[in-house]
C-alpha positions as CSV (number, residue, x, y, z in Angstrom):
1,M,-125.4,-67.7,51.7
2,T,-122.1,-65.9,52.3
3,I,-118.7,-67.5,52.6
4,T,-115.9,-65.5,54.1
5,L,-112.2,-66.3,53.5
6,R,-109.5,-64.5,55.4
7,T,-105.9,-64.4,54.2
8,R,-102.8,-62.8,55.6
9,Y,-99.8,-61.7,53.6
10,R,-97.1,-59.4,54.9
11,Q,-99.2,-58.4,57.9
12,N,-102.1,-57.3,55.7
13,C,-105.4,-59.0,56.2
14,R,-107.7,-59.4,53.2
15,I,-111.2,-60.5,53.5
16,Y,-112.9,-62.1,50.5
17,K,-116.7,-62.6,50.6
18,F,-118.5,-64.9,48.2
19,A,-122.2,-64.2,48.1
20,A,-125.0,-65.5,46.0
21,G,-127.0,-62.8,44.3
22,R,-129.7,-62.5,41.7
23,N,-127.2,-62.5,38.9
24,G,-125.2,-65.4,40.3
25,P,-122.3,-65.7,42.7
26,R,-120.1,-62.6,43.2
27,L,-116.8,-62.0,44.9
28,T,-116.1,-58.9,46.9
29,E,-112.8,-58.0,48.5
30,Q,-112.3,-55.7,51.5
31,A,-108.7,-55.0,52.4
32,T,-107.9,-54.1,56.0
33,S,-104.5,-53.3,57.4
34,T,-103.1,-54.0,60.8
35,W,-101.7,-51.7,63.4
36,E,-98.2,-52.8,62.5
37,E,-98.0,-50.6,59.5
38,A,-99.3,-47.5,61.4
39,P,-95.8,-46.3,62.5
40,T,-94.5,-46.3,58.9
41,K,-97.6,-44.5,57.7
42,I,-97.4,-41.9,60.4
43,L,-93.6,-41.5,59.6
44,L,-94.5,-40.8,56.0
45,I,-97.2,-38.3,57.0
46,V,-94.8,-36.5,59.4
47,K,-92.0,-36.5,56.9
48,S,-94.3,-35.1,54.3
49,A,-95.4,-32.2,56.6
50,V,-91.9,-31.4,57.7
51,E,-90.4,-31.4,54.2
52,V,-93.3,-29.5,52.6
53,L,-93.2,-26.8,55.3
54,A,-89.4,-26.4,55.0
55,G,-89.6,-26.4,51.3
56,L,-92.3,-23.7,51.2
57,A,-90.3,-21.6,53.6
58,L,-87.2,-21.9,51.4
59,V,-89.1,-21.1,48.2
60,L,-91.1,-18.2,49.6
61,F,-88.7,-16.7,52.2
62,P,-85.2,-17.9,51.4
63,L,-83.4,-15.0,53.1
64,L,-85.3,-15.4,56.4
65,T,-85.2,-19.2,56.4
66,V,-81.5,-19.5,55.8
67,S,-80.7,-16.8,58.4
68,V,-82.9,-18.6,61.0
69,L,-81.3,-21.9,60.2
70,L,-77.6,-20.9,59.9
71,G,-77.3,-17.4,61.3
72,P,-75.9,-15.0,58.6
73,R,-78.1,-13.7,55.8
74,L,-77.5,-14.8,52.2
75,A,-75.5,-12.0,50.5
76,E,-75.5,-13.1,46.9
77,P,-78.4,-13.8,44.5
78,V,-76.8,-17.2,43.8
79,G,-77.4,-18.2,47.4
80,V,-81.1,-17.2,47.1
81,A,-81.4,-19.2,43.9
82,L,-79.8,-22.3,45.5
83,A,-82.0,-21.9,48.6
84,R,-85.1,-21.9,46.3
85,V,-83.8,-25.0,44.4
86,A,-83.3,-26.7,47.8
87,G,-86.9,-25.7,48.7
88,V,-88.3,-27.2,45.5
89,A,-86.3,-30.5,46.3
90,L,-87.8,-30.6,49.8
91,L,-91.3,-30.0,48.3
92,T,-90.7,-32.9,46.0
93,L,-89.7,-35.2,49.0
94,G,-92.8,-34.1,50.9
95,I,-95.1,-34.9,47.9
96,A,-93.4,-38.3,47.5
97,C,-93.9,-39.1,51.2
98,W,-97.6,-38.0,51.0
99,L,-98.3,-40.1,48.0
100,A,-96.6,-43.2,49.5
101,R,-98.4,-43.0,52.9
102,N,-101.2,-45.5,52.0
103,E,-98.7,-48.0,50.6
104,S,-96.4,-48.0,53.5
105,Q,-95.5,-51.7,53.3
106,S,-94.6,-51.7,49.6
107,R,-91.0,-52.1,48.3
108,A,-91.2,-48.6,46.8
109,S,-92.1,-47.1,50.2
110,R,-89.3,-49.0,51.9
111,G,-86.9,-47.6,49.3
112,L,-88.3,-44.2,50.0
113,I,-87.8,-44.6,53.7
114,A,-84.2,-45.8,53.1
115,A,-83.5,-42.7,51.0
116,L,-85.1,-40.5,53.7
117,F,-82.9,-42.2,56.3
118,F,-79.8,-41.3,54.2
119,Y,-81.2,-37.8,53.8
120,D,-81.7,-37.4,57.6
121,V,-78.2,-38.6,58.4
122,A,-76.7,-36.3,55.7
123,I,-78.6,-33.3,57.0
124,V,-77.6,-33.9,60.6
125,T,-73.9,-34.3,59.4
126,I,-74.0,-31.1,57.3
127,L,-75.7,-29.0,60.0
128,L,-73.4,-30.2,62.8
129,S,-70.4,-29.5,60.5
130,A,-71.8,-26.0,59.9
131,R,-72.0,-25.5,63.6
132,L,-68.7,-27.0,64.7
133,R,-66.4,-26.2,61.8
134,A,-67.8,-23.0,60.4
135,G,-69.2,-21.6,63.6
136,L,-72.7,-20.9,62.2
137,S,-75.3,-20.7,64.9
138,G,-78.8,-19.8,63.7
139,I,-81.6,-20.2,66.2
140,G,-83.1,-23.1,64.2
141,L,-79.9,-25.0,63.7
142,L,-80.0,-27.3,66.8
143,P,-83.8,-27.9,66.7
144,A,-83.3,-29.0,63.0
145,V,-80.5,-31.3,64.1
146,V,-82.7,-32.8,66.8
147,L,-85.7,-33.1,64.5
148,H,-83.7,-34.9,61.7
149,S,-82.0,-37.1,64.3
150,G,-85.3,-38.2,65.6
151,L,-86.8,-38.8,62.1
152,G,-83.7,-40.7,61.1
153,V,-84.0,-43.0,64.1
154,W,-87.7,-43.5,63.4
155,S,-86.9,-44.3,59.7
156,L,-84.3,-46.8,60.8
157,L,-86.8,-48.5,63.2
158,C,-89.4,-48.7,60.4
159,L,-86.8,-50.2,58.1
160,R,-85.7,-52.8,60.6
161,K,-89.2,-53.8,61.4
162,E,-89.9,-57.3,60.2
163,T,-92.2,-57.2,57.2
164,Y,-92.6,-60.9,56.7
165,S,-94.4,-63.1,59.3
166,P,-95.7,-66.6,59.1
167,V,-99.4,-67.0,58.2
168,Q,-101.4,-67.9,61.3
169,G,-104.6,-69.9,60.8
């Protein structure tokens, strides 16, 4: 005989099965998630890919990456070192997003998404300032602005999404 109990908490559905076996009754749990967490999980996967690729580009090819993004080449070794430091920071963000992708409804993931939203807004502001005030115009500057604007809006939508809903029987 098997008894199935379904519970809902924060849009996650958990199925508990009680089954009688040779060694007595046993409880098994099978967690399933709903489609409502899919946009947040996909956001974290996309952010992971974008930041890891950008980070690798800055670490491995700092001169080329900076010149594609901003226009002029880095002239000083200090600029190359700072570009590589920024690349490592982006790799770290990408790794954090990748590790959080399966826990997309946790408080820690929501905190990560809030930090990524701030990051996207700051990057768009810095890149637009570089274009409008400093006159920098690399071929990748406007695509980077568009990309981070879109990711920022997506992050905001994921943050605004209601995480608590009444349990329906």
